[in-house]
Backbone as a printed PyTorch tensor [residue, N CA C, xyz], in Angstrom:
tensor([[[ -4.3280,  16.4470, -14.7900],
         [ -4.3390,  16.6370, -13.5500],
         [ -5.6600,  16.2820, -13.1480]],

        [[ -6.2630,  17.6640, -13.9080],
         [ -7.6050,  17.0220, -12.8320],
         [ -7.6100,  16.0690, -13.5240]],

        [[ -8.1660,  15.8500, -14.0960],
         [ -8.8170,  13.9590, -14.8800],
         [ -7.3990,  12.7170, -14.0460]],

        [[ -6.8070,  13.1110, -13.7460],
         [ -6.3460,  12.5370, -13.0290],
         [ -6.3290,  11.9830, -11.4870]],

        [[ -6.8780,  12.8090, -10.6580],
         [ -6.9730,  13.5150,  -9.4760],
         [ -8.4840,  13.2110,  -9.5010]],

        [[ -9.6810,  12.8300, -10.1910],
         [-10.9180,  12.6790, -10.3980],
         [-11.0650,  11.1520, -10.2190]],

        [[-10.1780,  11.0120, -11.3560],
         [ -9.8420,   9.1810, -11.0910],
         [ -9.1690,   8.6420, -10.4980]],

        [[ -8.4600,   9.1640,  -9.6990],
         [ -7.8950,   8.9190,  -7.9520],
         [ -8.7460,   9.1080,  -6.8710]],

        [[ -9.0640,   9.6870,  -6.8620],
         [-10.9800,   9.5700,  -5.4390],
         [-12.0050,   9.6530,  -5.1470]],

        [[-12.2190,  10.0020,  -6.5390],
         [-13.4110,   8.6970,  -6.8710],
         [-14.2510,   8.4710,  -5.6590]],

        [[-13.0370,   7.0660,  -5.4220],
         [-14.0310,   6.2800,  -4.5270],
         [-14.3240,   6.5890,  -3.1090]],

        [[-13.3720,   8.0660,  -2.8920],
         [-13.5650,   7.9300,  -1.1470],
         [-14.4910,   8.1120,  -0.8650]],

        [[-15.1930,   8.5780,  -1.7030],
         [-16.8880,   9.6000,  -1.0140],
         [-17.5490,   8.4500,  -1.1650]],

        [[-17.5120,   7.3590,  -1.7070],
         [-18.7540,   6.2990,  -1.4030],
         [-18.4060,   5.9400,   0.1100]],

        [[-19.3300,   6.6560,   0.8590],
         [-19.8960,   5.5930,   2.2070],
         [-20.1470,   4.8780,   2.6760]],

        [[-20.0510,   3.7690,   1.0540],
         [-20.3160,   2.3430,   1.6890],
         [-19.5790,   1.5260,   2.8070]],

        [[-18.3650,   2.1680,   1.4520],
         [-16.9110,   1.4490,   1.7380],
         [-16.4640,   1.6420,   2.8150]],

        [[-16.1110,   0.8770,   3.8530],
         [-14.3320,   1.0050,   4.4670],
         [-13.6640,   1.9170,   4.5490]],

        [[-12.7880,   2.2190,   5.0350],
         [-11.3410,   2.2410,   4.9670],
         [-10.6480,   1.8710,   4.3470]],

        [[-10.6030,   1.1160,   5.1380],
         [ -9.5600,  -0.5760,   4.5090],
         [ -9.7820,  -0.2470,   2.9590]],

        [[-11.3360,  -0.8260,   2.0880],
         [-11.3540,  -1.0640,   1.3770],
         [-11.6280,   0.3870,   0.3760]],

        [[-11.2010,   1.2720,   0.7110],
         [-10.8770,   2.8780,   0.0870],
         [ -9.5350,   2.5420,  -0.7440]],

        [[ -8.7250,   2.4430,   0.8710],
         [ -7.3590,   2.5310,  -0.1780],
         [ -6.7170,   1.1210,  -0.6970]],

        [[ -7.5150,   0.1440,  -0.3470],
         [ -7.1950,  -1.1190,  -1.1660],
         [ -8.1420,  -0.4540,  -2.4250]],

        [[ -8.5050,   0.2290,  -2.8910],
         [ -9.2520,   0.3720,  -4.3470],
         [ -8.4620,   1.3760,  -4.8950]],

        [[ -7.3140,   2.0570,  -4.3240],
         [ -6.8890,   3.1350,  -4.3100],
         [ -5.9880,   3.1650,  -4.7070]],

        [[ -5.1450,   1.9160,  -3.5100],
         [ -3.9440,   1.5810,  -4.6240],
         [ -3.7690,   0.4120,  -6.2570]],

        [[ -5.0250,   0.1140,  -6.3340],
         [ -5.4470,  -0.5760,  -7.6200],
         [ -5.5950,   0.3260,  -8.8290]],

        [[ -5.7050,   1.2130,  -8.4380],
         [ -5.8800,   2.0440,  -9.5450],
         [ -4.0640,   3.0570,  -9.4340]],

        [[ -3.6120,   2.5830,  -8.5960],
         [ -1.8280,   3.7700,  -8.3690],
         [ -1.3180,   2.4300,  -9.1920]],

        [[ -1.8030,   1.3380,  -9.2460],
         [ -0.9860,   0.3410,  -9.8870],
         [ -0.7370,   0.6700, -11.2850]],

        [[ -2.0910,   0.2670, -11.7440],
         [ -1.8240,   0.5150, -12.7690],
         [ -2.3170,   1.7050, -13.7670]],

        [[ -2.6460,   2.7450, -12.5210],
         [ -1.5500,   4.5730, -13.4850],
         [  0.2690,   4.6080, -13.3650]],

        [[ -0.0800,   4.1650, -12.4780],
         [  1.7590,   4.2110, -12.6360],
         [  2.5480,   3.1430, -12.5760]],

        [[  2.0470,   1.5920, -13.8280],
         [  2.9860,   0.8220, -14.6860],
         [  4.1430,   0.7690, -13.4310]],

        [[  3.2590,   0.2000, -11.9580],
         [  3.6420,  -0.3330, -11.0520],
         [  4.0960,  -2.4850, -11.2810]],

        [[  5.7410,  -2.2550, -11.2290],
         [  5.8160,  -3.5870, -11.7560],
         [  7.0740,  -4.4930, -11.0170]],

        [[  7.3190,  -5.2120, -11.8520],
         [  8.2930,  -6.0020, -10.3850],
         [  9.6210,  -5.3830, -10.2710]],

        [[ 10.2940,  -4.0910, -11.0290],
         [ 10.7850,  -3.4820, -11.6190],
         [ 10.6070,  -2.3900, -10.6810]],

        [[  9.0480,  -2.0000, -10.0740],
         [  9.2260,  -0.7690,  -9.3720],
         [  9.5880,  -0.9860,  -8.0750]],

        [[ 10.0070,   0.2310,  -7.3120],
         [ 10.0640,   0.1570,  -6.1340],
         [  9.3730,   0.8680,  -5.0660]],

        [[  8.4860,   1.0240,  -4.4450],
         [  7.5870,   1.6420,  -3.8060],
         [  7.6470,   1.9870,  -2.2870]],

        [[  7.4090,   3.6690,  -1.2760],
         [  7.7690,   3.3580,  -0.3380],
         [  6.4570,   4.0700,   0.3480]],

        [[  6.5040,   3.1630,   1.2330],
         [  4.4370,   3.3880,   2.1190],
         [  5.1270,   3.5580,   3.6370]],

        [[  5.0820,   5.0800,   3.9380],
         [  4.8280,   5.7960,   4.5470],
         [  3.9850,   6.0570,   5.6540]],

        [[  3.8110,   4.8480,   6.8530],
         [  3.0690,   5.4330,   8.0070],
         [  2.8240,   3.5320,   7.4040]],

        [[  2.9140,   2.5400,   7.3770],
         [  2.5510,   1.1470,   6.5170],
         [  1.6260,   0.2670,   7.2680]],

        [[  1.1910,   0.8220,   8.5020],
         [ -0.1000,   0.5140,   9.3150],
         [ -0.1810,  -0.9820,   9.6630]],

        [[ -1.5060,  -1.0080,   8.9520],
         [ -2.0150,  -2.8760,   9.0210],
         [ -1.3540,  -3.9000,   7.3600]],

        [[ -0.8520,  -2.4820,   6.9320],
         [ -0.3600,  -3.5740,   5.2600],
         [ -1.4030,  -3.6300,   4.2420]],

        [[ -2.2220,  -2.9870,   4.5610],
         [ -2.8290,  -2.5140,   2.9700],
         [ -2.5050,  -2.7490,   1.9470]],

        [[ -1.8580,  -1.1490,   1.6810],
         [ -1.3100,  -0.8240,   0.6880],
         [ -0.0480,  -2.4320,   0.6540]],

        [[  0.2350,  -2.5550,   1.4310],
         [  1.3370,  -3.5700,   0.7600],
         [  0.8780,  -4.2970,  -0.2630]],

        [[ -0.5380,  -4.7280,   1.0790],
         [ -0.5830,  -6.3460,   0.3520],
         [ -1.1740,  -6.4160,  -0.8310]],

        [[ -2.1850,  -5.1360,  -1.5200],
         [ -2.3840,  -4.9490,  -2.7140],
         [ -1.3350,  -4.8150,  -3.7570]],

        [[ -0.0410,  -4.6180,  -3.4620],
         [  1.3370,  -4.2010,  -3.7430],
         [  1.6990,  -5.8080,  -4.1400]],

        [[  1.4070,  -6.8070,  -3.7680],
         [  2.2510,  -8.1130,  -3.8590],
         [  2.1140,  -8.2560,  -4.9420]],

        [[  0.8330,  -8.2770,  -5.7270],
         [  0.9040,  -9.1420,  -6.8770],
         [  1.8560,  -8.7010,  -8.1040]],

        [[  2.1300,  -7.4190,  -7.9200],
         [  3.1670,  -6.6270,  -8.5030],
         [  4.3100,  -7.1420,  -9.1560]],

        [[  4.6640,  -7.8340,  -7.6860],
         [  6.1260,  -8.4490,  -7.8130],
         [  7.5360,  -6.7930,  -7.5120]],

        [[  6.6810,  -5.8790,  -7.6590],
         [  8.0800,  -4.3980,  -6.9270],
         [  8.0620,  -4.9850,  -5.5370]],

        [[  9.5200,  -3.9730,  -4.9740],
         [ 10.9370,  -4.1370,  -4.3090],
         [  9.2060,  -2.6910,  -3.2060]],

        [[  9.0310,  -3.8300,  -1.8160],
         [  8.8620,  -2.5100,  -1.2930],
         [  9.4560,  -2.1270,   0.4360]],

        [[  9.2420,  -1.2120,  -0.1350],
         [ 10.1780,  -0.6560,   1.6130],
         [  8.5850,  -0.0080,   2.4740]],

        [[  8.5890,  -0.9700,   3.8930],
         [  7.3030,  -0.2720,   4.1930],
         [  7.8770,   0.2260,   5.4510]],

        [[  7.2830,   1.4080,   6.0630],
         [  7.8150,   1.9340,   7.3460],
         [  6.9370,   2.3020,   8.6370]],

        [[  6.5260,   1.8360,   9.3770],
         [  5.8570,   2.0690,  10.2850],
         [  6.0000,   2.9570,  11.6580]],

        [[  6.0850,   3.4640,  12.6460],
         [  7.3550,   3.4960,  13.8320],
         [  6.0430,   2.4560,  15.3260]],

        [[  4.9260,   2.5180,  14.6390],
         [  4.2120,   1.9970,  15.4760],
         [  4.0190,   0.0310,  15.8960]],

        [[  4.5090,  -0.0770,  17.9110],
         [  5.3450,  -1.3360,  17.7630],
         [  3.9460,  -1.9900,  17.8110]],

        [[  3.2830,  -2.1630,  17.6800],
         [  1.7050,  -2.3860,  17.8570],
         [  1.7130,  -3.7240,  15.8110]],

        [[  1.7760,  -1.8980,  14.9040],
         [  1.6990,  -2.1760,  13.8260],
         [  2.7570,  -3.1400,  12.9320]],

        [[  3.5940,  -2.4580,  13.8530],
         [  4.6220,  -2.7190,  13.2500],
         [  4.9150,  -4.5110,  13.4960]],

        [[  4.2320,  -5.2430,  14.5790],
         [  4.7420,  -6.5610,  14.8890],
         [  3.2050,  -7.3160,  14.1920]],

        [[  1.9880,  -5.9770,  13.5080],
         [  1.3430,  -7.3380,  12.7010],
         [  1.7130,  -6.8940,  11.2880]],

        [[  2.5380,  -6.1310,  10.3570],
         [  3.6560,  -6.6290,   9.7510],
         [  4.0130,  -7.2710,   9.0450]],

        [[  5.5870,  -7.3990,  10.1170],
         [  6.0690,  -8.9260,  10.5520],
         [  5.1740, -10.6010,  10.4410]],

        [[  3.8370, -10.2680,  11.4220],
         [  3.6190, -11.3740,  11.2220],
         [  3.0340, -11.4970,   9.6360]],

        [[  2.6450, -10.1740,   9.3360],
         [  2.1770, -10.9700,   7.6950],
         [  2.4050, -11.1840,   6.0820]],

        [[  4.3240, -10.1990,   6.7980],
         [  4.4140, -10.1370,   5.3280],
         [  6.5560, -10.2290,   6.0670]],

        [[  6.4680, -11.2570,   6.5930],
         [  7.6840, -11.4980,   6.7390],
         [  8.4400, -13.5810,   5.4880]],

        [[  7.7420, -13.7450,   4.7090],
         [  8.0050, -14.0410,   4.5010],
         [  8.0050, -13.6380,   3.1760]],

        [[  8.0430, -12.5850,   2.5430],
         [  7.6600, -11.7540,   0.9700],
         [  9.4220, -11.2820,   1.2990]],

        [[ 10.4110, -12.0420,  -0.0030],
         [ 11.0510, -11.3600,  -0.0750],
         [ 11.2260, -10.3960,  -0.6850]],

        [[ 10.3590,  -9.8870,  -1.0520],
         [ 10.0440,  -8.5560,  -1.7130],
         [  9.6440,  -6.9010,  -1.3150]],

        [[  9.4750,  -7.6270,   0.8460],
         [  9.2030,  -6.8920,   1.3690],
         [ 10.1360,  -6.6350,   2.8500]],

        [[ 10.5860,  -5.0560,   2.3910],
         [ 11.2910,  -4.6960,   3.5830],
         [ 10.7320,  -3.8400,   5.0720]],

        [[ 10.3390,  -4.4240,   5.7180],
         [  9.7850,  -3.5690,   7.0140],
         [ 10.9370,  -3.1450,   8.2860]],

        [[ 10.0180,  -1.4930,   8.1120],
         [ 11.4270,  -0.6020,   8.7630],
         [ 10.4320,   0.4790,   9.9970]],

        [[ 11.1870,  -0.2710,  10.6390],
         [ 10.6860,   0.0820,  12.3950],
         [ 11.0440,   1.3270,  12.8810]],

        [[ 10.7780,   2.7790,  12.2770],
         [ 11.6120,   3.6870,  12.6770],
         [ 10.6150,   5.3980,  12.3030]],

        [[ 10.5060,   6.1420,  13.4520],
         [ 10.3140,   7.2560,  13.3320],
         [ 10.1340,   8.1150,  12.3590]]])
C-alpha cells in the first residue's frame, strides 16, 4: 500500500504544475494502475470541468460524472454531450 500511495501522489508535490495538470497526470496513472478499459465503469463525483472524464475517454470505459454546480454542469454538457459512454448527472 505504501508504494502505491507514493506512486500515485508523487506528482502533487510539483509546484510547477497546475491543479488541472496534476489531476490529468494522476488520472493517467490510475488508468494504468487499475487497468481501466472499455469494460470498466467509473464514477466521477464532483466532475467540475471534466478533467478526469477527458482523460478517461481514451479507455472507452463507461463514465458517470456527477456535478451539482449548474455552471460546471453546463461545461460538462458542452464538452461531452456527443460521447455515448459518458453519462452526466446534475445532482447534489
